[in-house]
GUMAR-613690 format. One record per residue (C-alpha): x, y, z; residue in three letters. Coordinates in nm, 3 decimals. Layout:
// GUMAR-613690
PT,X,Y,Z,type
PT,X,Y,Z,ALA
...
***
This chain:
// GUMAR-613690
PT,X,Y,Z,type
PT,-3.740,1.899,1.089,MET
PT,-3.827,1.834,0.728,ILE
PT,-3.512,1.793,0.518,PRO
PT,-3.459,2.016,0.220,ARG
PT,-3.573,1.834,-0.097,PRO
PT,-3.336,1.763,-0.380,HIS
PT,-3.357,1.989,-0.684,ARG
PT,-3.441,1.700,-0.915,ASP
PT,-3.716,1.582,-0.680,ASP
PT,-3.874,1.931,-0.684,VAL
PT,-3.873,1.930,-1.063,LEU
PT,-4.015,1.575,-1.077,LEU
PT,-4.296,1.661,-0.832,ALA
PT,-4.389,1.980,-1.014,ALA
PT,-4.401,1.813,-1.358,VAL
PT,-4.602,1.518,-1.225,SER
PT,-4.862,1.733,-1.046,VAL
PT,-4.898,1.964,-1.347,LEU
PT,-4.945,1.663,-1.575,ALA
PT,-5.211,1.525,-1.338,GLY
PT,-5.391,1.859,-1.329,LEU
PT,-5.384,1.875,-1.707,LEU
PT,-5.533,1.525,-1.734,LEU
PT,-5.803,1.612,-1.482,TRP
PT,-5.884,1.935,-1.668,ALA
PT,-5.914,1.746,-1.995,LEU
PT,-6.134,1.486,-1.830,GLY
PT,-5.888,1.201,-1.889,VAL
PT,-5.944,0.946,-1.611,TYR
PT,-5.810,0.598,-1.558,SER
PT,-6.141,0.461,-1.416,THR
PT,-6.418,0.695,-1.545,PRO
PT,-6.697,0.449,-1.458,SER
PT,-6.651,0.498,-1.083,ARG
PT,-6.862,0.767,-0.920,HIS
PT,-6.820,0.693,-0.548,PHE
PT,-6.699,1.049,-0.486,VAL
PT,-6.695,1.372,-0.689,PRO
PT,-6.448,1.399,-0.978,ASP
PT,-6.244,1.665,-0.798,TRP
PT,-6.163,1.415,-0.520,ALA
PT,-5.900,1.261,-0.752,VAL
PT,-5.688,1.569,-0.687,LEU
PT,-5.641,1.477,-0.321,VAL
PT,-5.429,1.161,-0.384,PRO
PT,-5.254,1.354,-0.662,LEU
PT,-5.154,1.634,-0.423,ALA
PT,-5.043,1.390,-0.153,VAL
PT,-4.827,1.191,-0.392,LEU
PT,-4.682,1.513,-0.535,GLY
PT,-4.580,1.623,-0.186,ALA
PT,-4.428,1.279,-0.115,LEU
PT,-4.212,1.310,-0.426,GLU
PT,-4.024,1.590,-0.247,LEU
PT,-3.917,1.341,0.021,LEU
PT,-3.844,1.041,-0.199,ARG
PT,-3.466,1.051,-0.120,ARG
PT,-3.466,1.169,0.242,SER
PT,-3.758,0.965,0.381,ALA
PT,-3.823,0.666,0.150,PRO
PT,-3.992,0.455,0.420,ASN
PT,-4.251,0.722,0.501,VAL
PT,-4.318,0.813,0.138,THR
PT,-4.377,0.450,0.040,LEU
PT,-4.618,0.383,0.329,SER
PT,-4.820,0.702,0.280,VAL
PT,-4.796,0.672,-0.099,GLY
PT,-4.948,0.322,-0.086,THR
PT,-5.249,0.458,0.104,LEU
PT,-5.279,0.747,-0.145,ALA
PT,-5.273,0.522,-0.454,VAL
PT,-5.530,0.290,-0.296,VAL
PT,-5.749,0.594,-0.225,ALA
PT,-5.704,0.697,-0.590,ASP
PT,-5.871,0.372,-0.698,GLN
PT,-6.196,0.484,-0.528,PHE
PT,-6.204,0.799,-0.742,THR
PT,-6.220,0.842,-1.117,VAL
PT,-5.843,0.785,-1.110,GLY
PT,-5.548,0.974,-1.247,ASN
PT,-5.266,0.804,-1.431,ILE
PT,-5.019,1.064,-1.297,ALA
PT,-5.086,0.944,-0.942,SER
PT,-5.009,0.585,-1.038,VAL
PT,-4.687,0.689,-1.212,ILE
PT,-4.575,0.886,-0.904,MET
PT,-4.639,0.582,-0.686,PHE
PT,-4.420,0.367,-0.911,THR
PT,-4.144,0.627,-0.867,ASP
PT,-4.188,0.616,-0.490,LEU
PT,-4.153,0.238,-0.502,MET
PT,-3.838,0.272,-0.710,TYR
PT,-3.693,0.537,-0.477,ALA
PT,-3.766,0.328,-0.166,ALA
PT,-3.547,0.050,-0.306,VAL
PT,-3.270,0.278,-0.434,VAL
PT,-3.244,0.518,-0.137,TYR
PT,-3.390,0.309,0.145,GLY
PT,-3.214,0.090,0.394,LYS
PT,-3.047,-0.230,0.270,PRO
PT,-3.310,-0.446,0.441,ALA
PT,-3.589,-0.265,0.256,MET
PT,-3.399,-0.289,-0.072,ALA
PT,-3.379,-0.668,-0.030,ARG
PT,-3.735,-0.712,0.095,ARG
PT,-3.940,-0.501,-0.146,LEU
PT,-3.867,-0.692,-0.474,PRO
PT,-3.958,-1.018,-0.305,VAL
PT,-4.271,-0.887,-0.132,SER
PT,-4.403,-0.704,-0.441,THR
PT,-4.340,-1.012,-0.650,GLY
PT,-4.543,-1.223,-0.407,LEU
PT,-4.819,-0.958,-0.403,ILE
PT,-4.835,-0.964,-0.781,THR
PT,-4.874,-1.343,-0.785,VAL
PT,-5.137,-1.339,-0.509,VAL
PT,-5.338,-1.061,-0.680,VAL
PT,-5.327,-1.245,-1.013,THR
PT,-5.450,-1.569,-0.860,ILE
PT,-5.722,-1.393,-0.659,ALA
PT,-5.843,-1.206,-0.971,ALA
PT,-5.863,-1.530,-1.169,LEU
PT,-6.054,-1.701,-0.889,VAL
PT,-6.291,-1.407,-0.842,TRP
PT,-6.361,-1.314,-1.201,LEU
PT,-6.301,-1.654,-1.365,ARG
PT,-6.200,-1.479,-1.687,SER
PT,-5.872,-1.453,-1.882,PRO
PT,-5.906,-1.078,-1.868,GLN
PT,-5.831,-1.109,-1.496,ALA
PT,-5.467,-1.158,-1.594,LEU
PT,-5.457,-0.788,-1.683,LEU
PT,-5.508,-0.704,-1.317,ILE
PT,-5.198,-0.907,-1.230,GLY
PT,-5.001,-0.743,-1.512,VAL
PT,-5.098,-0.393,-1.394,VAL
PT,-5.009,-0.484,-1.035,THR
PT,-4.670,-0.611,-1.147,GLY
PT,-4.607,-0.297,-1.354,ILE
PT,-4.703,-0.067,-1.066,VAL
PT,-4.524,-0.247,-0.782,SER
PT,-4.291,-0.533,-0.881,PHE
PT,-4.142,-0.364,-1.191,GLY
PT,-4.020,-0.049,-1.013,PRO
PT,-3.890,-0.251,-0.717,ALA
PT,-3.695,-0.483,-0.945,LEU
PT,-3.556,-0.192,-1.145,THR
PT,-3.448,-0.012,-0.827,GLY
PT,-3.285,-0.327,-0.690,ALA
PT,-3.090,-0.373,-1.014,THR
PT,-2.969,-0.015,-1.012,LEU
PT,-2.873,-0.032,-0.644,ARG
PT,-2.677,-0.353,-0.696,ASN
PT,-2.486,-0.191,-0.982,HIS
PT,-2.411,0.115,-0.769,ARG
PT,-2.291,-0.096,-0.477,GLU
PT,-2.075,-0.305,-0.710,ALA
PT,-1.926,0.012,-0.861,ALA
PT,-1.860,0.158,-0.514,GLU
PT,-1.697,-0.167,-0.401,ALA
PT,-1.479,-0.166,-0.711,ALA
PT,-1.383,0.197,-0.647,ARG
PT,-1.289,0.118,-0.286,LEU
PT,-1.083,-0.180,-0.399,ARG
PT,-0.907,0.039,-0.654,ALA
PT,-0.834,0.301,-0.388,GLU
PT,-0.705,0.033,-0.150,GLN
PT,-0.489,-0.114,-0.426,THR
PT,-0.351,0.230,-0.509,ALA
PT,-0.285,0.294,-0.139,LEU
PT,-0.105,-0.037,-0.096,LEU
PT,0.096,0.028,-0.412,ALA
PT,0.194,0.372,-0.279,GLU
PT,0.291,0.218,0.057,MET
PT,0.498,-0.046,-0.121,ASP
PT,0.663,0.221,-0.333,ARG
PT,0.740,0.432,-0.025,THR
PT,0.884,0.132,0.158,GLN
PT,1.090,0.041,-0.146,ALA
PT,1.227,0.395,-0.166,VAL
PT,1.313,0.394,0.206,VAL
PT,1.479,0.054,0.179,ALA
PT,1.677,0.161,-0.128,GLU
PT,1.791,0.478,0.046,ARG
PT,1.903,0.275,0.348,ALA
PT,2.089,0.032,0.120,ARG
PT,2.258,0.319,-0.064,MET
PT,2.354,0.478,0.269,ALA
PT,2.511,0.154,0.390,ARG
PT,2.695,0.104,0.063,GLU
PT,2.825,0.460,0.060,LEU
PT,2.935,0.444,0.422,HIS
PT,3.111,0.108,0.383,ASP
PT,3.294,0.217,0.069,MET
PT,3.411,0.559,0.179,VAL
PT,3.456,0.528,0.557,ALA
PT,3.757,0.298,0.527,ASN
PT,3.946,0.539,0.301,HIS
PT,3.850,0.853,0.492,LEU
PT,3.951,0.694,0.821,SER
PT,4.294,0.612,0.680,ALA
PT,4.327,0.965,0.544,ILE
PT,4.231,1.112,0.882,ALA
PT,4.475,0.891,1.073,ILE
PT,4.772,0.955,0.845,HIS
PT,4.705,1.326,0.814,SER
PT,4.698,1.346,1.194,THR
PT,5.024,1.154,1.210,ALA
PT,5.185,1.386,0.953,ALA
PT,5.080,1.689,1.157,ILE
PT,5.181,1.538,1.494,SER
PT,5.522,1.398,1.393,ILE
PT,5.763,1.658,1.258,ASP
PT,5.952,1.424,1.026,SER
PT,5.991,1.459,0.646,PRO
PT,6.000,1.082,0.599,ALA
PT,5.688,1.029,0.804,THR
PT,5.509,1.313,0.627,SER
PT,5.609,1.177,0.287,ARG
PT,5.487,0.827,0.376,GLU
PT,5.163,0.967,0.518,ALA
PT,5.101,1.176,0.206,LEU
PT,5.153,0.868,-0.010,GLY
PT,4.898,0.673,0.188,VAL
PT,4.659,0.969,0.179,ILE
PT,4.692,0.995,-0.198,ARG
PT,4.637,0.621,-0.246,GLU
PT,4.325,0.621,-0.031,ASN
PT,4.193,0.933,-0.199,SER
PT,4.230,0.778,-0.544,VAL
PT,4.067,0.452,-0.433,GLN
PT,3.786,0.638,-0.258,GLY
PT,3.714,0.843,-0.569,LEU
PT,3.714,0.529,-0.781,ALA
PT,3.462,0.360,-0.555,GLU
PT,3.248,0.674,-0.548,MET
PT,3.246,0.675,-0.930,ARG
PT,3.143,0.311,-0.925,ARG
PT,2.852,0.385,-0.692,LEU
PT,2.742,0.682,-0.902,ILE
PT,2.758,0.461,-1.210,GLY
PT,2.525,0.213,-1.040,LEU
PT,2.275,0.487,-0.965,LEU
PT,2.264,0.616,-1.319,ARG
PT,2.046,0.464,-1.587,ASP
PT,2.262,0.197,-1.744,ALA
PT,2.257,0.175,-2.122,GLY
PT,2.198,-0.148,-2.307,ALA
PT,2.564,-0.176,-2.404,GLU
PT,2.711,-0.069,-2.069,GLN
PT,2.924,-0.332,-1.903,GLU
PT,2.817,-0.459,-1.562,ALA
PT,3.011,-0.314,-1.269,VAL
PT,3.196,-0.575,-1.064,ALA
PT,3.051,-0.634,-0.717,VAL
PT,3.302,-0.687,-0.435,PRO
PT,3.331,-1.050,-0.325,SER
PT,3.529,-1.260,-0.079,LEU
PT,3.802,-1.306,-0.339,GLU
PT,3.905,-0.950,-0.266,GLY
PT,3.973,-1.004,0.105,LEU
PT,4.350,-1.041,0.054,ASP
PT,4.371,-0.704,-0.117,ALA
PT,4.143,-0.552,0.147,LEU
PT,4.367,-0.668,0.430,LEU
PT,4.677,-0.560,0.239,GLY
PT,4.539,-0.209,0.220,GLN
PT,4.452,-0.223,0.592,ALA
PT,4.811,-0.321,0.677,ARG
PT,4.937,-0.018,0.489,THR
PT,4.687,0.215,0.658,ASN
PT,4.734,0.069,1.007,GLY
PT,5.111,0.051,1.017,SER
PT,5.136,0.398,1.170,ALA
PT,4.906,0.287,1.456,SER
PT,5.096,-0.033,1.530,GLY
PT,4.830,-0.260,1.380,LEU
PT,4.881,-0.581,1.188,ASP
PT,4.611,-0.775,1.002,PHE
PT,4.587,-1.154,0.955,VAL
PT,4.334,-1.342,0.739,LEU
PT,4.227,-1.701,0.801,ALA
PT,4.014,-1.815,0.506,ASP
PT,3.877,-2.157,0.608,GLU
PT,3.632,-2.195,0.319,ARG
PT,3.653,-2.518,0.128,ALA
PT,3.700,-2.495,-0.252,PRO
PT,3.370,-2.488,-0.436,GLY
PT,3.130,-2.274,-0.636,PRO
PT,3.093,-1.911,-0.533,PRO
PT,2.824,-1.818,-0.282,LEU
PT,2.526,-1.601,-0.382,PRO
PT,2.634,-1.247,-0.466,ALA
PT,2.432,-1.080,-0.184,PRO
PT,2.597,-1.306,0.073,VAL
PT,2.950,-1.242,-0.052,GLU
PT,2.887,-0.868,-0.076,LEU
PT,2.750,-0.855,0.279,ALA
PT,3.045,-1.056,0.416,ALA
PT,3.294,-0.838,0.230,TYR
PT,3.136,-0.518,0.363,ARG
PT,3.125,-0.656,0.720,ILE
PT,3.497,-0.733,0.705,VAL
PT,3.567,-0.394,0.547,GLN
PT,3.375,-0.206,0.814,GLU
PT,3.535,-0.411,1.093,SER
PT,3.878,-0.318,0.960,LEU
PT,3.772,0.046,0.940,THR
PT,3.661,0.035,1.305,ASN
PT,3.992,-0.126,1.397,ALA
PT,4.182,0.154,1.226,LEU
PT,3.976,0.405,1.418,LYS
PT,3.969,0.255,1.765,HIS
PT,4.188,-0.056,1.807,ALA
PT,4.492,-0.060,2.032,ALA
PT,4.826,-0.167,1.881,PRO
PT,4.829,-0.540,1.807,GLY
PT,4.701,-0.797,1.559,THR
PT,4.358,-0.786,1.401,VAL
PT,4.247,-1.136,1.307,ARG
PT,3.985,-1.205,1.038,VAL
PT,3.833,-1.550,1.001,ARG
PT,3.591,-1.658,0.727,VAL
PT,3.437,-2.009,0.719,ALA
PT,3.162,-2.188,0.533,HIS
PT,2.975,-2.489,0.669,GLY
PT,2.632,-2.610,0.773,GLY
PT,2.461,-2.379,0.526,GLY
PT,2.614,-2.070,0.692,LEU
PT,2.892,-1.833,0.604,LEU
PT,3.051,-1.712,0.928,THR
PT,3.264,-1.400,0.963,VAL
PT,3.470,-1.333,1.277,ALA
PT,3.692,-1.030,1.336,VAL
PT,3.894,-0.988,1.657,ASP
PT,4.084,-0.667,1.726,SER
PT,4.274,-0.539,2.031,PRO
PT,4.046,-0.339,2.256,TYR
PT,4.173,-0.049,2.463,GLY
PT,4.331,0.291,2.452,GLU
PT,4.616,0.357,2.215,ARG
PT,4.868,0.638,2.203,PRO
PT,4.855,0.697,1.827,GLY
PT,4.612,0.913,1.633,PRO
PT,4.258,0.788,1.584,ARG
PT,3.971,0.895,1.365,ALA
PT,3.633,0.994,1.509,PRO
PT,3.352,0.739,1.483,GLY
PT,2.976,0.764,1.511,SER
PT,2.864,0.403,1.540,GLY
PT,2.698,0.401,1.197,ALA
PT,2.920,0.115,1.089,GLY
PT,2.780,-0.127,1.349,LEU
PT,2.426,-0.034,1.247,ILE
PT,2.506,-0.096,0.883,GLY
PT,2.665,-0.436,0.952,MET
PT,2.365,-0.544,1.159,ARG
PT,2.120,-0.431,0.891,GLU
PT,2.310,-0.615,0.616,ARG
PT,2.306,-0.935,0.822,THR
PT,1.940,-0.915,0.921,GLU
PT,1.828,-0.843,0.564,LEU
PT,1.970,-1.182,0.466,LEU
PT,1.814,-1.354,0.767,GLY
PT,2.141,-1.396,0.956,GLY
PT,2.265,-1.306,1.304,THR
PT,2.512,-1.038,1.410,PHE
PT,2.684,-0.955,1.738,THR
PT,2.954,-0.708,1.830,ALA
PT,3.109,-0.622,2.165,GLY
PT,3.411,-0.633,2.394,ALA
PT,3.531,-0.959,2.550,SER
PT,3.811,-0.874,2.786,GLY
PT,4.081,-0.698,2.587,ARG
PT,3.937,-0.808,2.250,VAL
PT,3.664,-0.645,2.043,TRP
PT,3.472,-0.922,1.870,GLN
PT,3.253,-0.900,1.562,VAL
PT,3.052,-1.211,1.469,ARG
PT,2.819,-1.255,1.170,ALA
PT,2.646,-1.571,1.045,ALA
PT,2.491,-1.541,0.698,LEU
PT,2.264,-1.803,0.532,PRO
PT,2.463,-1.929,0.236,ALA
PT,2.189,-2.124,0.059,GLU
PT,2.040,-1.966,-0.255,GLU
PT,1.684,-2.039,-0.142,ARG
PT,1.738,-1.877,0.198,ALA
PT,1.889,-1.568,0.042,VAL
PT,1.596,-1.523,-0.195,ARG
PT,1.345,-1.561,0.085,ALA
***
């Protein structure tokens, strides 16, 4: 099935054939001294080459082969310059639209043919005018092939650049999407760690106030609820302030650090007194410069979430928190009584353990949590070196 020709190819073929017919009608020939065949025979190669122009894009191999035979046949007639011009276009199209192997081979082969024809003409005619034969051969064959190869190389380079730009844009979009997902996960962890502790205390004490019909107990519970509500709102405002666009003169918001563990456990003692819980801190860190802020923030949040889980689920007893620094690691250990308890407890979903594990793994550390006998153990080891944290 013959493919449908391109609109531009139809126009090019029509103009070329009409120009050739006009030249023939006016008696303008390229080689008028040749009379091997009648003058009208020049129209046969012209018609063949005009038909081949319709297939210059879809079948460049066939058009070049048949076109070569047609232009050779034209040399045995009086000749028509339009036929030669159409052959140069077929040579150009074969390089531009043909297979890559043909595009690489034609400029080299036509260049060699031009050199061979020039040398043969000089040897045969032994005249400087023989160089014109080589020049014409180069113009008809090597010139169009070289032009087509140059254009094709530019097109391929432009296409490669476009593909690289698309790939770069795709990678940038993937990086942006991953950054958004990671930021959302970080915000979710931060929000959970900040608010869960206060809401758990509010839930426990409100349950105690409802369950125990005592004015003193209700008054104490309402005081704890108010304190946790105020602190929760303050931390929510701090988080919202971090999410807003900070102005140039806005002061930096303080990030929780290990220096606040005493206050954190003091608040836990207040919240856990109704459940029979006590909290003890063993800070075994040696005096020295502060650790990188991401490490201290992660350790603080792990302790905070462990205390929240203890308020929710621990049996009456002592919750022990141990923090140590040595060997390039900051270790956090929290042990809480494990078992059923008679007092009120807040519901839990397990999101806290996921958040603690994610915080630890983001810094390249290790995290474990589970029951060991009658003790629920939380263990985290965080790289404390600045280089490790940045990596």
